[in-house]
N, C-alpha and C positions, 0 to 999 in steps of 0.2 A: 725322170719325167718332170717337165717343167709345168708349173701352174701359171695360168694367166691371171695376174693380180688385179687387173682392171675388171675382169669378169667376177672375181671374188668380191670386189668392192660393190659391184652392181648387185650381187646376190645379197650382201649385207644390207644394202639400202632397201631391198625388197622385203627382207625379213623384219626390219625394224617397224614398219607400219603394221605388219601382221601381228607382231608382238604387242604393240601398243593397243591394237583393237582387242586382242585377247585379254590383256590386263583390264581394259575398260569393261569388257563383258563380264569378267569375274567379279569386278567391283560392283557392277549393277546387280549381279546375282546375290552377293553378300548383303547389299542394301535391302533388296526385296526380302531376303530371309530374315533380317533383323526386324523389318516392319511387320512381317507376319508373326514373329515371336512376340513383339510388343503389343499387337492387337489382341485384346481379350474380349470376345463377344459376350462373355458371361455364360454360365451353365444354364441348361434348359430348366425351366420352372414349370411344374405341373399346375394346372388351374386349381384354385382352392375348392375344396368340397363344400365349404360353407358359404354359399352365395349370400345368405343373410348377413354375414359378417362384411362381405364386400359392399353390399348396399349401405350398411351402417357407416362404412368408411367413406362413402361418397355423399353423406347427408349434407355436407356443407354446400353442395351444388343445388340443393333444394330450397326454393324460396316461395313455392306456391302450391305444392302437392300435399294434401292432408295426410295421406298414408302411402308408404312405400313397402312392398312386400315381394317375396319370391314365390313363384308358382311353378313347381317342377313339372306339372302336367301341360304347361304351355309350350308345345314343341312344334317344330316345322313339319313333322310327318303327319300331323292331324289338322293342318291348315290348308284350306282351299283358296284359290285366287291369287297365289303368289306369282308376281310377274317380274319383280326386281332381282330375282335370283332363280337359279335352277335347283330346286330342292334336292334332286338326286345327286348333285355335285357338292352339297354342303357337308362339311366334316366338323367334328368337335375340335376345339382347340387343344392341342397336346403340349405345346410349349407356350406358356403364358407370358414369357418375358418379352416385353416390347423393346425396352432398352434399359441400361443401367443408369440410375439417376446420379446427378452430380454429388448428392450428399451420401451416396452409397446405398440408398434404398432402391430396390428394383421397381421399375414402372411396368405394371402388368396390363395386358390386353383387357382382361375382364374388368379391372377397376376403371380403365380408361373408357371402355364402351359403356358400362353402366352409368358412370358419372356423366358421360356426354348426353345420354338420352334423358337423364334426370334434369340436367341443365337446360336442354333443348325444350323439354316440356314446361319447365318453370318460366323460361324466357318467352315461350309462346303465350302463356297467360299474360305476361307483362305487355306483350305486343298487342294483345286483344284489349286488355283493360286500361293500359296506360299509353299505348301508341308508340312505344319505343321500338327500336330495331336491333337490340342487342342479341336477339335470337339468331341473327346471321353470323355471329361470332363462332357458332358451332357448325357452320356449313362450309363444306369444301369450296375452295376458290373455283370460279366459273360455273358453280351450280346454283347460285343464288336465285336466278330467275325461275328455274325449274322448281326449286323448293318453295319459293315464294308463292307460286301458282297453287301448289298443293296446300300450303298453309291457309290461303284464302278460302279454299274449299273446306278445310277442317274448321268447323265452327262458324264459318261465314263471318259476319260482322258482329256477332253476339259477344257479350261479356261472358267470361268463363269462371266457373268455380270448379277447380280440379280436385276431385275427392280422393282418387286412388290410382296408383300405377303399380301393376303387377309385372315383375321382371320374369321373362321366360327364358327359353333356350338361346344360347349364343353359339354361333358357328362361323365357318369361313369357307371360301371356295378356292383358296390359294392366292387370291388377289385382295379381295375385300372381306369385310366382316359384317355379320348380320345378327340382329337381336329382335326378339319378339316382346311386345308389351301388351298388356290388357289395360285399357284406360277407361276410367269412369269419371265423367264430369257433367256439369249442368250448364246449359247455354241460356242466358237471359237476354231477351230482346223484345222490345215493344210491349213490355209488361207480361210477357209469357215466359215460363220456365220450361225448358225441354231437356229431360235427362238423356244421357247417352252412355252406352258401354260398348266398346269394340276392341278388336285386336289390330295392332299395327306392326308392320315389319319395317325395320330401319336398316339401311345399308351404310356402312362407314368405311372410309378409305384412310389408310395410314399416311400421315404427314410427319414432318420433322419433329414437331412438338407434341404429337398425339394423333388420335383418330378423329376425323371430322365427318359429319353426316353428308353423304352424297345423294341419298334419295330415301324416300319412305312411302308407304302406302297403307291404306286401310284394307284389311283382309275380310273382316266380318263385323257385323253390328247387331 
C-alpha cells in the first residue's frame, strides 16, 4: 500500500504548530509554578495579647497626648450609635500580619492601627493649635474633604489640650479595620475652658504602606 507523501508533509506541518503551542503552554505553567514557589506571604501571626506593649511601641507617634492607655472594656458590643460599620459583621483580627518588612521585621495590623490613631490625634491637636495640615497625612486618598468636615466639628475652632486616649477594641469586617478610643481633652476658646470626654470609632483602610483613616465618628460623650 502506497502512502501519499504530500499528505504526510501536510500532516507534519499541522503537527508542528500544535507542538509549539503545547511547549509554550508547558513553559508558562512552569513559570507560574516557580513564581508561586518563590512568593512567600509569611506565616499567620496571632495578635499580641499585651496591647499595652503595642501602645508603648507606638509612642514615637505621640506628640500631644498626655496619657495613652488600654481599656479592655471599651468594646463594640456595648456602643450605641455606630454608623460607619455594621457591628454584627465585625470580627476580631486572627492574622495580625499586614506584610513582611524589608528589614525582616513583621508589620502588624494592631501596631499600624494603634500608631495611626495616636498620630492622627496628635496631629489634630497641631492643626487646632498651630494651624498646620499634617493631620491629613493619616487620611486615605479622596477622603480628605469628608474627614476635614468632621474634624471641624470635633473641637470647633478651640485650642486643645489632649489629656488622655484610651485604646479599645480593634476589629475588621473583611475589608476595613476599626478601632475604638475614649478621648479626654479640654477646649479653650474666648477665655472659657470646656472639658470633654467621649468615645470615637475610627475606620481604617489598608494601603500599600499601611492603614489610613477613611472615616471616624463620635459615639458618645
